[in-house]
N, C-alpha and C positions, 0 to 999 in steps of 0.2 A: 599266596599266603600258605604256610605249612604249619601243621600242628601234630602232636602225638600225645598219647598217654603213656604211663610207665610200661604198659603191657601191649602197646600197639606200635607198629611202624609209623613213620612220618606220613601224615595225610596232607594232600595238597588241596586247598580250596580253590576250585576253578568253576564253580557254578554261580557266578556273579549275576545279580539281577540284570535282566535285559540282554545277557550274552547269548541266549538261545543255546544252540548245541555247538558253539564255537570252541568251548573248553579253553578259553584264554586264561592265562595266569596273571596277566597284567591288565588292570582296569584303567581305562582312560581317565586322566586327571581332568575331568570336565564336570562342570555344574551348570544348571540352567535355573535362573531365578525368575519368579513371577514379577509382574509389574509392581506388586506391593512389597517386594524384596524378600519374600519367603522362598524357600527352596522348592523348586518344582521337580527336578530330577538330578541324578548324579551318574557318573560312569557310563556304562553302555546304554542306560535308559535315555540319555541325552540324544542319542541317535534318532529316536522317534519323537522327541519333544520339539515341536516346531516353534522355535523362539520368535519367529516373525509374527506370530499371532499374539494378540493381547499384551504387547510390550514386554515380552520376556527377554532376558539377557543371558547370553552364554559366557562363561568364564572358563578359561583353560590355562594350563601351564603357569599357575600362580605361585607355586611353592618357591621358585627361585626369587620372586619379588619380595619375599620377607626381608631380604637384604636391601637396605635403602640405597646402597651404591648401585645395585643392579637395576632397581626401578628408576633411578635417576638417569642412568645410561640409556635405558629403554625409552624413556620420555624424550631425551635429547635426540634419539634416532627417529622419533615419531611413531613408535609402535602403538597402534591404536588399541590393541587388546590388553595392554599392560594395565594393571590396577592403578587407580588414581593415587593410592597411598600404600605405605607398608601396613597400615591398620586394615585396609581392605584386603590385602593379600593374606594377612593373618586370619581374618574372618573366613575367607574362602578356604584356606587350608584347614581350619578348624571344622568348618561345615563338612568338607569332603572326608576328613579323617573320622568324624563322628559317624558318617554313613558307613564307612569301611568297618569301623569298630562294631557297630550294631549288627552288620551282616556276619562278621566273624563270630560274634557271641551267639547269635541265633543258630548259625550253621553248626557250631561245635556242640551246643546244647542239644540240638535235634539229633546229631549223629551219635552222641553217646547216651542219649536217653535221659538227660538231666534237666530237661526243660521245665518239668512240673514236679519232679521228685528227685530224691537221691542227693540232696545237698545243693544242687544248682551251681551256677556260674560263680557266684561270690565265694563259694567254699573251695573252688578249684585252685591249684597252683598254676598261674599263667604268667609267662614271661614274653614280653614283646621287645624285639630288637629292631631299632631303626637305623638307617643310614642317612647321611646328609650329602648335598652336593659338594664336590671337591672344592668348589670355589668359596665355600663358607669357611673362612679361616679364622674369623673373629669369634671368640667365646660368647660375646653378646648375642650374635645371631643364633648360635647353637642353643643358648639358654632360652631365647624366644621360641625356638622350635620345640624345646622340651615343654614349655608352658602350653603350646598349641596341642601337643600330644596329650598332656594331662586334661586340658579343657575338652578334648574330644572323647575322653573316657578311658584312655589307655592307662593301665597300671594303678587305678584308684578304686575299682569296684569291689575288691575283696582284699583281705589281709595278706593273701599270698600272691597278689598280682604285682608285677613289676613292669616298668617300661624304661628302656634306656637307649641312648644314642651311642652306638658303639663304633661304627665305621663310616668312612666316606663311601659314596656310591661306587667309586672306582675300586676301593678295597673290597667292598661287598661283592662286586662282579668278579673280581679275581678269586675270592674264596669260593663262590658258587661254581666257577669254572673248574677249579681244582677238585671240588667235591664230586662233580658230575663227570669228570674226565675218565676216559677209558685207560689212560696212561697213568701209571703210579709215579708219584713224585715223592722223593725222599729229601728231608732237610739235612 
């Protein structure tokens, strides 16, 4: 996750909870729920969360199952870790993104010193750009994902906050490669 202010270069958030000194940029898409269905841990913290105790349940790779066709295919193939329904997949995605959002907000506020003074997060201009799996071709699925993003807190906490779905993951990877390449490309 990267961010910047008008006077600073892009900053990359790579101090994810539970990551230790790994400096990973990509957080595992993993959740562990308690037996009472409350969230126990997310991302790197799931590594140390022993789900075999106390009836905990691990959920992984759930975003693709927001699409009913994908979940149906997974169930036909007997994938045991697939969510039981698209509603479950949507809940897992919302819970996960809510944790990501909370960490981003806290990290930025701490780094720029606006946690307790200076206008705070709600007064900042914040734009979130999301990509979606290339397999999501129906607008219905993209609209469901947009609702998940909003429900997780992205783009709604301040008047200058926005969140949008802009690219497929393949397009986003191509843009990232072009931006970080040592070779100059001209259109």
